[in-house]
PyMOL CGO cylinders between C-alpha atoms (Angstrom):
from pymol import cmd
from pymol.cgo import CYLINDER

trace = [
    CYLINDER, 121.44, 127.10, 103.31, 120.10, 124.33, 101.03, 0.3, 1, 1, 1, 1, 1, 1,
    CYLINDER, 120.10, 124.33, 101.03, 116.51, 124.46, 99.96, 0.3, 1, 1, 1, 1, 1, 1,
    CYLINDER, 116.51, 124.46, 99.96, 115.63, 121.28, 101.85, 0.3, 1, 1, 1, 1, 1, 1,
    CYLINDER, 115.63, 121.28, 101.85, 117.13, 122.55, 105.19, 0.3, 1, 1, 1, 1, 1, 1,
    CYLINDER, 117.13, 122.55, 105.19, 115.63, 125.05, 107.51, 0.3, 1, 1, 1, 1, 1, 1,
    CYLINDER, 115.63, 125.05, 107.51, 118.02, 127.25, 109.43, 0.3, 1, 1, 1, 1, 1, 1,
    CYLINDER, 118.02, 127.25, 109.43, 118.35, 126.60, 113.07, 0.3, 1, 1, 1, 1, 1, 1,
    CYLINDER, 118.35, 126.60, 113.07, 117.93, 129.49, 115.45, 0.3, 1, 1, 1, 1, 1, 1,
    CYLINDER, 117.93, 129.49, 115.45, 120.39, 127.93, 117.95, 0.3, 1, 1, 1, 1, 1, 1,
    CYLINDER, 120.39, 127.93, 117.95, 123.09, 125.30, 117.45, 0.3, 1, 1, 1, 1, 1, 1,
    CYLINDER, 123.09, 125.30, 117.45, 121.62, 123.24, 120.25, 0.3, 1, 1, 1, 1, 1, 1,
    CYLINDER, 121.62, 123.24, 120.25, 118.36, 122.84, 118.33, 0.3, 1, 1, 1, 1, 1, 1,
    CYLINDER, 118.36, 122.84, 118.33, 118.00, 119.83, 116.08, 0.3, 1, 1, 1, 1, 1, 1,
    CYLINDER, 118.00, 119.83, 116.08, 118.07, 120.52, 112.25, 0.3, 1, 1, 1, 1, 1, 1,
    CYLINDER, 118.07, 120.52, 112.25, 114.62, 120.82, 110.83, 0.3, 1, 1, 1, 1, 1, 1,
    CYLINDER, 114.62, 120.82, 110.83, 114.20, 119.53, 107.26, 0.3, 1, 1, 1, 1, 1, 1,
    CYLINDER, 114.20, 119.53, 107.26, 111.31, 119.79, 104.72, 0.3, 1, 1, 1, 1, 1, 1,
    CYLINDER, 111.31, 119.79, 104.72, 110.14, 117.26, 102.21, 0.3, 1, 1, 1, 1, 1, 1,
    CYLINDER, 110.14, 117.26, 102.21, 107.88, 118.64, 99.50, 0.3, 1, 1, 1, 1, 1, 1,
    CYLINDER, 107.88, 118.64, 99.50, 105.26, 117.20, 97.16, 0.3, 1, 1, 1, 1, 1, 1,
    CYLINDER, 105.26, 117.20, 97.16, 104.26, 118.79, 93.88, 0.3, 1, 1, 1, 1, 1, 1,
    CYLINDER, 104.26, 118.79, 93.88, 100.75, 119.30, 95.25, 0.3, 1, 1, 1, 1, 1, 1,
    CYLINDER, 100.75, 119.30, 95.25, 102.17, 121.78, 97.70, 0.3, 1, 1, 1, 1, 1, 1,
    CYLINDER, 102.17, 121.78, 97.70, 102.12, 119.63, 100.83, 0.3, 1, 1, 1, 1, 1, 1,
    CYLINDER, 102.12, 119.63, 100.83, 105.21, 120.04, 102.98, 0.3, 1, 1, 1, 1, 1, 1,
    CYLINDER, 105.21, 120.04, 102.98, 106.39, 117.54, 105.63, 0.3, 1, 1, 1, 1, 1, 1,
    CYLINDER, 106.39, 117.54, 105.63, 108.69, 119.12, 108.35, 0.3, 1, 1, 1, 1, 1, 1,
    CYLINDER, 108.69, 119.12, 108.35, 110.82, 116.82, 110.49, 0.3, 1, 1, 1, 1, 1, 1,
    CYLINDER, 110.82, 116.82, 110.49, 114.01, 116.51, 112.48, 0.3, 1, 1, 1, 1, 1, 1,
    CYLINDER, 114.01, 116.51, 112.48, 116.72, 113.95, 111.83, 0.3, 1, 1, 1, 1, 1, 1,
    CYLINDER, 116.72, 113.95, 111.83, 119.85, 113.64, 109.59, 0.3, 1, 1, 1, 1, 1, 1,
    CYLINDER, 119.85, 113.64, 109.59, 120.45, 113.77, 105.97, 0.3, 1, 1, 1, 1, 1, 1,
    CYLINDER, 120.45, 113.77, 105.97, 121.95, 110.41, 105.21, 0.3, 1, 1, 1, 1, 1, 1,
    CYLINDER, 121.95, 110.41, 105.21, 122.70, 110.89, 101.52, 0.3, 1, 1, 1, 1, 1, 1,
    CYLINDER, 122.70, 110.89, 101.52, 122.17, 113.26, 98.60, 0.3, 1, 1, 1, 1, 1, 1,
    CYLINDER, 122.17, 113.26, 98.60, 122.67, 112.46, 94.92, 0.3, 1, 1, 1, 1, 1, 1,
    CYLINDER, 122.67, 112.46, 94.92, 122.00, 114.05, 91.64, 0.3, 1, 1, 1, 1, 1, 1,
    CYLINDER, 122.00, 114.05, 91.64, 122.21, 113.02, 88.01, 0.3, 1, 1, 1, 1, 1, 1,
    CYLINDER, 122.21, 113.02, 88.01, 122.92, 116.56, 86.85, 0.3, 1, 1, 1, 1, 1, 1,
    CYLINDER, 122.92, 116.56, 86.85, 125.35, 117.04, 84.11, 0.3, 1, 1, 1, 1, 1, 1,
    CYLINDER, 125.35, 117.04, 84.11, 125.77, 120.19, 81.83, 0.3, 1, 1, 1, 1, 1, 1,
    CYLINDER, 125.77, 120.19, 81.83, 124.58, 118.37, 78.72, 0.3, 1, 1, 1, 1, 1, 1,
    CYLINDER, 124.58, 118.37, 78.72, 121.24, 117.28, 80.23, 0.3, 1, 1, 1, 1, 1, 1,
    CYLINDER, 121.24, 117.28, 80.23, 118.18, 119.48, 80.33, 0.3, 1, 1, 1, 1, 1, 1,
    CYLINDER, 118.18, 119.48, 80.33, 116.46, 117.21, 82.89, 0.3, 1, 1, 1, 1, 1, 1,
    CYLINDER, 116.46, 117.21, 82.89, 117.87, 115.44, 85.89, 0.3, 1, 1, 1, 1, 1, 1,
    CYLINDER, 117.87, 115.44, 85.89, 116.90, 113.81, 89.10, 0.3, 1, 1, 1, 1, 1, 1,
    CYLINDER, 116.90, 113.81, 89.10, 117.86, 114.43, 92.64, 0.3, 1, 1, 1, 1, 1, 1,
    CYLINDER, 117.86, 114.43, 92.64, 117.35, 112.20, 95.75, 0.3, 1, 1, 1, 1, 1, 1,
    CYLINDER, 117.35, 112.20, 95.75, 117.77, 113.06, 99.42, 0.3, 1, 1, 1, 1, 1, 1,
    CYLINDER, 117.77, 113.06, 99.42, 117.46, 110.28, 101.96, 0.3, 1, 1, 1, 1, 1, 1,
    CYLINDER, 117.46, 110.28, 101.96, 116.90, 111.14, 105.61, 0.3, 1, 1, 1, 1, 1, 1,
    CYLINDER, 116.90, 111.14, 105.61, 116.63, 109.09, 108.92, 0.3, 1, 1, 1, 1, 1, 1,
    CYLINDER, 116.63, 109.09, 108.92, 114.30, 110.94, 111.16, 0.3, 1, 1, 1, 1, 1, 1,
    CYLINDER, 114.30, 110.94, 111.16, 114.63, 111.15, 114.90, 0.3, 1, 1, 1, 1, 1, 1,
    CYLINDER, 114.63, 111.15, 114.90, 111.71, 108.74, 115.03, 0.3, 1, 1, 1, 1, 1, 1,
    CYLINDER, 111.71, 108.74, 115.03, 113.52, 106.14, 113.05, 0.3, 1, 1, 1, 1, 1, 1,
    CYLINDER, 113.52, 106.14, 113.05, 111.55, 106.47, 109.90, 0.3, 1, 1, 1, 1, 1, 1,
    CYLINDER, 111.55, 106.47, 109.90, 113.10, 106.94, 106.48, 0.3, 1, 1, 1, 1, 1, 1,
    CYLINDER, 113.10, 106.94, 106.48, 112.07, 109.86, 104.22, 0.3, 1, 1, 1, 1, 1, 1,
    CYLINDER, 112.07, 109.86, 104.22, 113.09, 109.81, 100.60, 0.3, 1, 1, 1, 1, 1, 1,
    CYLINDER, 113.09, 109.81, 100.60, 112.68, 113.19, 98.74, 0.3, 1, 1, 1, 1, 1, 1,
    CYLINDER, 112.68, 113.19, 98.74, 112.77, 112.89, 94.96, 0.3, 1, 1, 1, 1, 1, 1,
    CYLINDER, 112.77, 112.89, 94.96, 112.97, 115.93, 92.62, 0.3, 1, 1, 1, 1, 1, 1,
    CYLINDER, 112.97, 115.93, 92.62, 112.72, 115.83, 88.87, 0.3, 1, 1, 1, 1, 1, 1,
    CYLINDER, 112.72, 115.83, 88.87, 114.55, 118.98, 87.78, 0.3, 1, 1, 1, 1, 1, 1,
    CYLINDER, 114.55, 118.98, 87.78, 114.19, 120.69, 84.39, 0.3, 1, 1, 1, 1, 1, 1,
    CYLINDER, 114.19, 120.69, 84.39, 116.17, 123.47, 82.80, 0.3, 1, 1, 1, 1, 1, 1,
    CYLINDER, 116.17, 123.47, 82.80, 113.59, 123.61, 79.97, 0.3, 1, 1, 1, 1, 1, 1,
    CYLINDER, 113.59, 123.61, 79.97, 111.77, 126.91, 79.75, 0.3, 1, 1, 1, 1, 1, 1,
    CYLINDER, 111.77, 126.91, 79.75, 108.18, 126.60, 80.85, 0.3, 1, 1, 1, 1, 1, 1,
    CYLINDER, 108.18, 126.60, 80.85, 108.68, 123.26, 82.69, 0.3, 1, 1, 1, 1, 1, 1,
    CYLINDER, 108.68, 123.26, 82.69, 108.42, 123.09, 86.48, 0.3, 1, 1, 1, 1, 1, 1,
    CYLINDER, 108.42, 123.09, 86.48, 110.39, 120.87, 88.85, 0.3, 1, 1, 1, 1, 1, 1,
    CYLINDER, 110.39, 120.87, 88.85, 108.44, 117.87, 90.16, 0.3, 1, 1, 1, 1, 1, 1,
    CYLINDER, 108.44, 117.87, 90.16, 108.58, 116.92, 93.80, 0.3, 1, 1, 1, 1, 1, 1,
    CYLINDER, 108.58, 116.92, 93.80, 107.58, 113.75, 95.75, 0.3, 1, 1, 1, 1, 1, 1,
    CYLINDER, 107.58, 113.75, 95.75, 108.51, 112.01, 98.92, 0.3, 1, 1, 1, 1, 1, 1,
    CYLINDER, 108.51, 112.01, 98.92, 108.08, 108.54, 100.60, 0.3, 1, 1, 1, 1, 1, 1,
    CYLINDER, 108.08, 108.54, 100.60, 107.83, 108.19, 104.38, 0.3, 1, 1, 1, 1, 1, 1,
    CYLINDER, 107.83, 108.19, 104.38, 108.35, 104.73, 105.66, 0.3, 1, 1, 1, 1, 1, 1,
    CYLINDER, 108.35, 104.73, 105.66, 109.82, 102.56, 108.34, 0.3, 1, 1, 1, 1, 1, 1,
    CYLINDER, 109.82, 102.56, 108.34, 110.51, 99.84, 105.75, 0.3, 1, 1, 1, 1, 1, 1,
    CYLINDER, 110.51, 99.84, 105.75, 113.32, 100.79, 103.37, 0.3, 1, 1, 1, 1, 1, 1,
    CYLINDER, 113.32, 100.79, 103.37, 111.73, 98.39, 100.70, 0.3, 1, 1, 1, 1, 1, 1,
    CYLINDER, 111.73, 98.39, 100.70, 109.06, 101.07, 100.16, 0.3, 1, 1, 1, 1, 1, 1,
    CYLINDER, 109.06, 101.07, 100.16, 111.51, 103.69, 98.96, 0.3, 1, 1, 1, 1, 1, 1,
    CYLINDER, 111.51, 103.69, 98.96, 113.77, 101.21, 97.20, 0.3, 1, 1, 1, 1, 1, 1,
    CYLINDER, 113.77, 101.21, 97.20, 110.73, 100.13, 95.13, 0.3, 1, 1, 1, 1, 1, 1,
    CYLINDER, 110.73, 100.13, 95.13, 110.15, 103.76, 94.23, 0.3, 1, 1, 1, 1, 1, 1,
    CYLINDER, 110.15, 103.76, 94.23, 113.73, 104.45, 92.99, 0.3, 1, 1, 1, 1, 1, 1,
    CYLINDER, 113.73, 104.45, 92.99, 114.71, 101.02, 91.71, 0.3, 1, 1, 1, 1, 1, 1,
    CYLINDER, 114.71, 101.02, 91.71, 111.46, 99.86, 90.11, 0.3, 1, 1, 1, 1, 1, 1,
    CYLINDER, 111.46, 99.86, 90.11, 111.02, 96.33, 88.82, 0.3, 1, 1, 1, 1, 1, 1,
    CYLINDER, 111.02, 96.33, 88.82, 114.38, 96.12, 87.07, 0.3, 1, 1, 1, 1, 1, 1,
    CYLINDER, 114.38, 96.12, 87.07, 116.22, 95.08, 90.17, 0.3, 1, 1, 1, 1, 1, 1,
    CYLINDER, 116.22, 95.08, 90.17, 115.97, 91.55, 91.58, 0.3, 1, 1, 1, 1, 1, 1,
    CYLINDER, 115.97, 91.55, 91.58, 114.14, 90.81, 94.70, 0.3, 1, 1, 1, 1, 1, 1,
    CYLINDER, 114.14, 90.81, 94.70, 117.35, 89.51, 96.20, 0.3, 1, 1, 1, 1, 1, 1,
    CYLINDER, 117.35, 89.51, 96.20, 119.25, 92.82, 95.51, 0.3, 1, 1, 1, 1, 1, 1,
    CYLINDER, 119.25, 92.82, 95.51, 116.34, 94.69, 97.12, 0.3, 1, 1, 1, 1, 1, 1,
    CYLINDER, 116.34, 94.69, 97.12, 116.50, 92.43, 100.14, 0.3, 1, 1, 1, 1, 1, 1,
    CYLINDER, 116.50, 92.43, 100.14, 120.24, 93.05, 100.53, 0.3, 1, 1, 1, 1, 1, 1,
    CYLINDER, 120.24, 93.05, 100.53, 119.63, 96.74, 100.38, 0.3, 1, 1, 1, 1, 1, 1,
    CYLINDER, 119.63, 96.74, 100.38, 116.64, 96.58, 102.74, 0.3, 1, 1, 1, 1, 1, 1,
    CYLINDER, 116.64, 96.58, 102.74, 118.57, 94.50, 105.26, 0.3, 1, 1, 1, 1, 1, 1,
    CYLINDER, 118.57, 94.50, 105.26, 121.54, 96.88, 105.05, 0.3, 1, 1, 1, 1, 1, 1,
    CYLINDER, 121.54, 96.88, 105.05, 119.36, 99.89, 105.79, 0.3, 1, 1, 1, 1, 1, 1,
    CYLINDER, 119.36, 99.89, 105.79, 117.63, 98.16, 108.66, 0.3, 1, 1, 1, 1, 1, 1,
    CYLINDER, 117.63, 98.16, 108.66, 121.05, 97.28, 110.10, 0.3, 1, 1, 1, 1, 1, 1,
    CYLINDER, 121.05, 97.28, 110.10, 122.20, 100.85, 109.76, 0.3, 1, 1, 1, 1, 1, 1,
    CYLINDER, 122.20, 100.85, 109.76, 118.95, 102.17, 111.42, 0.3, 1, 1, 1, 1, 1, 1,
    CYLINDER, 118.95, 102.17, 111.42, 119.40, 99.77, 114.33, 0.3, 1, 1, 1, 1, 1, 1,
    CYLINDER, 119.40, 99.77, 114.33, 122.99, 100.80, 114.75, 0.3, 1, 1, 1, 1, 1, 1,
    CYLINDER, 122.99, 100.80, 114.75, 121.92, 104.42, 114.94, 0.3, 1, 1, 1, 1, 1, 1,
    CYLINDER, 121.92, 104.42, 114.94, 119.31, 103.52, 117.60, 0.3, 1, 1, 1, 1, 1, 1,
    CYLINDER, 119.31, 103.52, 117.60, 121.83, 101.47, 119.69, 0.3, 1, 1, 1, 1, 1, 1,
    CYLINDER, 121.83, 101.47, 119.69, 124.08, 104.61, 119.97, 0.3, 1, 1, 1, 1, 1, 1,
    CYLINDER, 124.08, 104.61, 119.97, 121.41, 106.64, 121.74, 0.3, 1, 1, 1, 1, 1, 1,
]
cmd.load_cgo(trace, "trace")
């Protein structure tokens, strides 16, 4: 079991996930893990992880974790919940990416979300 996935009691139950903030708040939801990436390499003492979810209610949840292997430092957790992919794109891409590139990514995510809705 991964730290962001809660065990299902029965295979017919939807998978329940958790998103965590550093203030201790926990958001529980059902949906699917769309992607998970990490910048971890052995030489780095700090790295970042992102998990992107599409909930059963067609909202996106981006979980970010700033990890540290430094003694005395704690991992930092945050999440973004949105129906507009631009919100989490701004969080992870910042101002260094052009508006056009962000629009391309936002339109792509909206298309994927709509495709997922059409299958149901």
